[in-house]
C-alpha positions, 0 to 999 in steps of 0.5 A: 202786631200795632201793637199801639194807643189810638195810632203811631204817632200817639204812641211815639210820643208817649214813649219819647216823654216816659224816656225825657222824664224818666232822663230829665229826673235822672239828671237833676237827681244825679246832678244834685248828689253829686253838688252834695259829694261836692267832689267829681266821682267816676261813678256819676258818668255812667248815670249822666250818661244812662239819663243823657241818652234816654232824654236824646232817645226820647227828644228824637222819636218826636222830630218827624225826620229823626224817627228811625233813629229815635227808634232803634237808639230808645229800644237800645235804652230799653234793652239796656233796663230789662235785667236787673242783678245783684249776686257776688256782691256785684248790682246792676240795676237801670231805670229810665221811666216807668217799671214793672219789675218780677224777680226773685231774691235769693231766698227765693222770696218773689220781688214785685215792684211798680214806678211811674216814672222812676229814674234810678242807677246804681251799678255797685261792688257791694250788695247785701242780697242778691235777687234777680228782677225784669222790668216788665214794661221795659220788653212792652216798650221795646217790642212795641217799637220792634213793631214800629221800626219794622213798618216804618222799614218795609213802608221805605223798601216798598217804595 
């Protein structure tokens, strides 16, 4: 398929930078909220883990000897960013990096969202409106990562 920006190395570097910046911003914002709240709450552990995971996955993509592992972890990271939803008072939303999403609200009105370098996490049991969103950027990055992984593993198998 060869979905690349210039070449594979440049593409992986760009994806890594997006993940690293998204992870760093998410960690900083979560730490600031944690400091302001002045109590250690379980609700902060999940975003700290997810933004740390984003940072770690991005770093692995930049290391030549760990690219395959970085591709797998980055793919998992993209998968958990694809769908955001709220229904029956539950909400899930995670973004670490770029976001271009389309969706629909409970009143059938469309949702369009574009964000450059966004770090966001929501997991709660109180939501005002129901919605579902699909992050198009996460899908595109996932397809690129899968394509690069297939390319790299087929080269290893052929040798």
